[in-house]
C-alpha positions as CSV (number, residue, x, y, z in Angstrom):
1,M,74.9,8.9,8.6
2,N,74.8,11.2,5.6
3,W,71.6,13.2,6.5
4,E,71.6,15.1,3.1
5,E,71.4,11.8,1.3
6,Y,68.7,10.7,3.8
7,A,66.6,13.8,3.1
8,S,67.1,13.4,-0.7
9,N,65.8,9.8,-0.6
10,A,62.9,10.7,1.6
11,L,61.9,13.6,-0.7
12,K,62.1,11.2,-3.7
13,S,59.9,8.7,-1.9
14,F,57.3,11.3,-1.1
15,A,57.2,12.4,-4.7
16,E,56.8,8.9,-6.1
17,V,53.7,7.9,-4.0
18,T,50.3,8.1,-5.8
19,T,47.9,7.4,-3.0
20,A,47.3,8.7,0.5
21,G,47.9,5.2,1.9
22,E,51.3,5.0,0.2
23,L,52.2,8.5,1.5
24,A,51.3,7.4,5.1
25,E,53.6,4.4,4.8
26,A,56.4,6.7,3.5
27,H,55.9,9.1,6.4
28,T,56.2,6.2,8.9
29,A,59.4,5.0,7.2
30,W,61.2,8.4,7.0
31,L,59.6,10.4,9.9
32,G,58.1,7.7,12.1
33,R,59.0,7.0,15.7
34,K,61.3,4.1,14.7
35,S,62.8,5.9,11.7
36,E,66.6,6.6,11.5
37,L,65.9,10.4,11.8
38,K,63.8,10.1,15.0
39,V,66.3,7.7,16.5
40,G,69.1,10.1,15.6
41,L,67.3,13.0,17.3
42,R,66.8,11.0,20.5
43,N,70.6,10.3,20.6
44,V,71.8,13.8,19.9
45,R,74.6,15.0,22.3
46,D,75.6,18.3,20.8
47,R,73.9,21.5,19.6
48,E,75.1,21.5,16.0
49,T,74.0,18.0,15.3
50,G,70.6,18.7,16.8
51,M,70.1,21.8,14.7
52,A,71.1,19.9,11.6
53,L,68.7,17.0,12.3
54,N,65.8,19.3,13.2
55,A,66.4,21.2,9.9
56,V,66.1,17.9,8.0
57,R,63.0,16.9,9.9
58,E,61.3,20.3,9.2
59,R,62.2,20.0,5.5
60,L,60.7,16.5,5.3
61,E,57.5,17.5,7.3
62,E,56.9,20.4,4.8
63,A,57.5,18.1,1.8
64,F,55.1,15.6,3.3
65,A,52.4,18.2,4.0
66,A,52.8,19.6,0.4
67,R,52.5,16.1,-1.1
68,E,49.5,15.3,1.1
69,A,47.7,18.4,0.0
70,E,48.5,17.7,-3.7
71,L,47.1,14.2,-3.4
72,E,43.9,15.5,-1.8
73,R,43.4,18.0,-4.6
74,G,43.9,15.3,-7.2
75,A,41.3,13.1,-5.5
76,L,38.8,16.0,-5.5
77,V,39.4,16.6,-9.2
78,Q,38.9,12.9,-9.9
79,L,35.7,12.9,-7.9
80,D,34.4,16.0,-9.6
81,Q,35.0,14.3,-13.0
82,Q,32.9,11.4,-11.9
83,L,30.1,13.4,-10.2
84,D,28.9,16.9,-11.0
85,V,27.8,18.0,-7.5
86,T,26.0,21.1,-9.1
87,L,23.5,18.9,-10.9
88,P,20.2,18.1,-9.1
89,G,19.9,14.7,-7.5
90,T,18.1,11.7,-9.1
91,R,14.6,11.7,-7.7
92,L,13.7,8.2,-6.5
93,R,10.2,6.9,-7.2
94,R,8.2,6.3,-4.0
95,G,5.8,3.3,-3.7
96,R,2.2,3.9,-3.2
97,L,-1.0,2.0,-2.3
98,H,-3.1,0.6,-5.1
99,P,-6.2,2.7,-5.6
100,L,-8.5,-0.2,-4.5
101,T,-6.5,-0.4,-1.3
102,Q,-6.9,3.3,-0.8
103,I,-10.6,3.1,-1.2
104,R,-10.8,0.1,1.1
105,R,-9.1,1.9,3.9
106,E,-11.3,5.0,3.4
107,V,-14.4,2.8,3.5
108,E,-13.1,1.2,6.7
109,D,-12.6,4.6,8.3
110,I,-16.2,5.6,7.5
111,F,-17.6,2.6,9.2
112,L,-15.2,2.9,12.2
113,G,-16.5,6.4,12.5
114,L,-20.1,5.0,12.7
115,G,-19.1,2.6,15.5
116,Y,-18.9,-0.5,13.3
117,E,-16.4,-3.3,13.8
118,I,-14.3,-4.3,10.7
119,V,-14.2,-8.1,10.4
120,D,-12.0,-10.1,8.0
121,T,-13.3,-13.5,7.0
122,R,-12.2,-16.4,4.7
123,E,-12.4,-16.4,0.9
124,V,-12.7,-20.2,0.6
125,E,-16.2,-21.0,1.9
126,T,-18.7,-23.8,2.3
127,V,-21.8,-24.1,0.1
128,W,-23.8,-23.8,3.3
129,H,-22.4,-20.5,4.3
130,N,-22.4,-19.1,0.8
131,F,-25.8,-20.2,-0.4
132,D,-27.9,-22.3,2.1
133,A,-27.6,-20.1,5.1
134,L,-28.7,-17.1,3.0
135,S,-31.8,-18.9,1.7
136,Q,-30.5,-19.2,-1.9
137,P,-32.9,-21.5,-3.8
138,L,-31.4,-24.7,-5.1
139,T,-32.5,-23.7,-8.6
140,H,-30.8,-20.3,-8.5
141,P,-28.4,-19.7,-11.4
142,S,-25.6,-18.6,-9.1
143,R,-25.3,-22.1,-7.8
144,S,-24.3,-23.4,-11.2
145,H,-20.7,-24.3,-12.0
146,R,-21.0,-21.9,-14.9
147,D,-21.4,-19.0,-12.4
148,T,-19.4,-20.1,-9.4
149,F,-15.8,-21.4,-8.9
150,Y,-16.2,-24.7,-7.0
151,I,-13.3,-26.5,-5.4
152,N,-15.4,-29.5,-4.7
153,D,-19.1,-30.3,-4.2
154,D,-19.1,-28.6,-0.7
155,T,-16.4,-25.9,-1.1
156,L,-16.1,-22.9,-3.3
157,L,-14.6,-19.4,-3.7
158,R,-17.1,-17.1,-2.0
159,T,-19.3,-15.2,-4.5
160,H,-20.0,-12.4,-2.0
161,T,-18.8,-11.2,1.4
162,S,-22.2,-11.9,2.9
163,T,-20.6,-15.2,4.1
164,G,-18.8,-13.2,6.7
165,Q,-22.1,-12.0,8.2
166,I,-23.2,-15.6,8.6
167,R,-19.9,-16.5,10.3
168,V,-20.2,-13.6,12.8
169,M,-23.9,-14.4,13.6
170,E,-22.9,-18.1,14.2
171,E,-20.4,-16.9,16.9
172,R,-22.1,-13.9,18.5
173,Q,-25.4,-12.7,20.0
174,P,-26.9,-9.4,19.1
175,P,-26.5,-6.5,19.0
176,I,-24.1,-6.7,16.0
177,Y,-22.7,-3.8,13.9
178,I,-20.0,-5.1,11.6
179,A,-18.5,-4.4,8.1
180,T,-16.7,-7.0,6.1
181,L,-14.4,-6.2,3.1
182,G,-12.6,-8.5,0.8
183,R,-12.1,-10.2,-2.5
184,T,-14.9,-12.3,-4.1
185,Y,-15.1,-14.5,-7.2
186,R,-17.7,-15.2,-9.9
187,R,-17.5,-16.6,-13.4
188,D,-18.3,-13.3,-15.0
189,T,-17.1,-12.3,-18.5
190,P,-14.7,-9.3,-18.1
191,S,-16.4,-6.1,-19.1
192,P,-16.1,-2.4,-18.1
193,K,-18.4,-3.2,-15.1
194,N,-17.5,-6.8,-14.2
195,T,-14.5,-9.0,-13.6
196,P,-14.2,-12.6,-12.4
197,S,-12.4,-11.4,-9.2
198,F,-13.6,-8.2,-7.5
199,H,-13.9,-6.6,-4.1
200,Q,-17.0,-6.0,-2.0
201,V,-17.9,-4.3,1.3
202,E,-20.8,-5.7,3.3
203,A,-22.4,-4.2,6.4
204,L,-24.7,-5.9,8.9
205,A,-26.6,-4.3,11.8
206,V,-28.7,-6.4,14.1
207,D,-30.5,-4.8,17.1
208,R,-33.9,-4.1,18.5
209,G,-36.1,-1.8,16.5
210,I,-34.0,-1.5,13.3
211,T,-36.0,-0.5,10.2
212,L,-35.4,0.2,6.5
213,A,-35.1,3.9,7.4
214,D,-32.0,3.1,9.4
215,L,-30.6,1.4,6.3
216,K,-31.3,4.3,4.1
217,G,-29.8,6.8,6.5
218,T,-26.6,4.8,6.9
219,L,-26.2,4.3,3.1
220,M,-26.9,8.0,2.4
221,H,-24.2,9.0,4.9
222,F,-21.8,6.5,3.3
223,F,-22.4,7.8,-0.2
224,R,-22.1,11.4,0.8
225,A,-18.9,10.7,2.6
226,M,-17.5,8.9,-0.5
227,F,-18.8,11.1,-3.3
228,G,-19.8,14.4,-1.8
229,E,-23.1,16.1,-1.5
230,G,-23.4,16.8,-5.2
231,R,-23.9,13.2,-6.3
232,D,-27.6,12.1,-6.4
233,V,-28.5,8.7,-4.8
234,R,-31.7,6.7,-5.4
235,M,-33.1,3.6,-3.8
236,R,-35.3,1.2,-5.8
237,T,-37.1,-2.0,-4.9
238,S,-35.5,-5.3,-5.8
239,F,-35.4,-8.9,-4.6
240,F,-32.8,-10.9,-2.7
241,P,-33.5,-14.3,-1.0
242,F,-31.9,-13.2,2.2
243,T,-33.5,-9.7,2.7
244,E,-37.1,-8.7,2.9
245,P,-37.9,-6.1,1.8
246,S,-35.0,-5.7,-0.7
247,V,-33.6,-2.6,-2.4
248,E,-30.8,-1.5,-4.7
249,F,-28.9,1.7,-4.6
250,D,-27.7,3.7,-7.6
251,V,-25.7,6.9,-7.9
252,T,-25.6,9.3,-10.9
253,C,-23.2,8.4,-13.6
254,F,-19.9,10.2,-13.2
255,L,-19.4,10.4,-17.0
256,C,-22.6,12.1,-18.0
257,A,-23.7,13.5,-14.6
258,G,-27.1,11.8,-15.0
259,E,-27.7,12.9,-18.6
260,G,-27.3,9.4,-20.1
261,C,-24.4,7.8,-21.9
262,P,-23.2,4.4,-23.2
263,F,-21.5,3.7,-19.9
264,C,-24.7,3.9,-17.9
265,K,-26.8,2.5,-20.8
266,Y,-28.4,6.0,-21.2
267,T,-30.1,5.7,-17.8
268,G,-28.0,8.3,-16.1
269,W,-27.5,6.0,-13.1
270,F,-24.8,3.6,-12.1
271,E,-25.7,0.5,-10.0
272,M,-23.7,0.2,-6.7
273,G,-25.2,-2.8,-5.0
274,G,-28.0,-4.4,-3.1
275,A,-29.4,-4.1,0.4
276,G,-32.5,-4.8,2.5
277,A,-33.9,-5.8,5.9
278,V,-32.5,-9.2,7.0
279,D,-35.1,-11.9,6.3
280,P,-36.5,-13.5,9.4
281,A,-35.7,-16.9,7.9
282,V,-31.9,-16.1,8.1
283,F,-32.3,-15.1,11.8
284,E,-34.0,-18.4,12.6
285,K,-31.1,-20.3,11.0
286,M,-28.7,-18.4,13.3
287,G,-30.8,-19.0,16.4
288,Y,-32.0,-15.4,16.7
289,D,-35.6,-14.6,17.6
290,P,-37.0,-12.6,14.7
291,E,-39.7,-11.2,17.0
292,E,-37.0,-9.6,19.2
293,W,-34.3,-8.8,16.7
294,S,-34.3,-7.0,13.4
295,G,-31.5,-5.7,11.2
296,F,-30.3,-4.6,7.8
297,A,-27.5,-5.8,5.5
298,W,-26.0,-4.4,2.3
299,G,-23.2,-5.1,-0.1
300,L,-21.5,-2.8,-2.5
301,G,-18.6,-3.3,-5.0
302,L,-15.4,-1.6,-4.0
303,D,-14.2,-1.6,-7.6
304,R,-17.3,0.3,-8.7
305,I,-16.9,2.7,-5.8
306,A,-13.3,3.4,-6.9
307,A,-14.4,3.8,-10.5
308,Q,-17.1,6.3,-9.6
309,R,-14.8,8.1,-7.2
310,H,-11.9,8.5,-9.7
311,G,-13.8,8.7,-12.9
312,I,-12.5,5.4,-14.3
313,P,-14.7,4.2,-17.2
314,D,-13.5,0.6,-17.1
315,I,-12.8,-1.3,-13.8
316,R,-10.5,-3.7,-15.6
317,M,-8.0,-0.8,-15.6
318,F,-7.5,-1.5,-11.9
319,W,-6.2,-5.0,-12.7
320,E,-4.0,-4.3,-15.7
321,N,-1.1,-2.9,-13.6
322,D,-0.6,-0.1,-16.1
323,L,1.7,2.3,-14.1
324,R,0.5,5.2,-16.1
325,V,-2.9,4.7,-14.5
326,L,-1.9,3.6,-11.0
327,R,0.6,6.5,-10.5
328,Q,-2.3,9.0,-10.8
329,F,-3.6,8.0,-7.3
């Protein structure tokens, strides 16, 4: 074997490879356990031959190490050309909850803190649960197909979350302290204050000795938790078929702080929803004795709460999916 020629061919092979994989294959071929050089070293019988073969091995090992380092440097240079590691990384956008979902969860937390149970009920309801059980007169405009989304004569998309209160009272006996939140539907013309699909939160308390004062105290606590101590709240008389007496709650307009503007129709107040003591007729339909049990119920628009909380002048902005708006929350 001409070992000088062997070494020359090996060095040429190392110099011609272009990748680390090819270099590893060349190392196996010229310096591997089954290579001619290693076989020759195992069969050495004299000192001179051993020294000569070891000199060849060391020469090839040094050439291999040098070529390996050279290929690594080339790979780093190529990587550096593709990616400048000194530049700041690309910031990935994080998802976030919709502002209405944020408000819903905050409202739920307030009621859970008061000891209420959060109940989720159906959006497709019967006429009986939506109107009849709540003593809604047959001549009331809300029963019209121009105001309500009917699926058939007996089924509709709920117009308020009060239907959940009826469902719960059908299944349970007092005392009851629940809050229901969800989407409702009405044939309203879209406007800064109204949309055909919107969210409500309803609360129902049924127990012995409950009065309108308990209702006012609960709602005042709720509004202060949502809007802070600085926002004024007023309660005024109203009428609803399923409560007696009935009231409505308003808060000072966030745009004008009660001074009057086009958004609040120059009243300084923004309507939040209705409430009242549960009408004894509703209790009788549920099989409750109105002489023993009393209660209050109220419903507020979550969309309006969010608008007041965040200073949004048009609740339709929550539904337009404009990321410039939604990313602010």
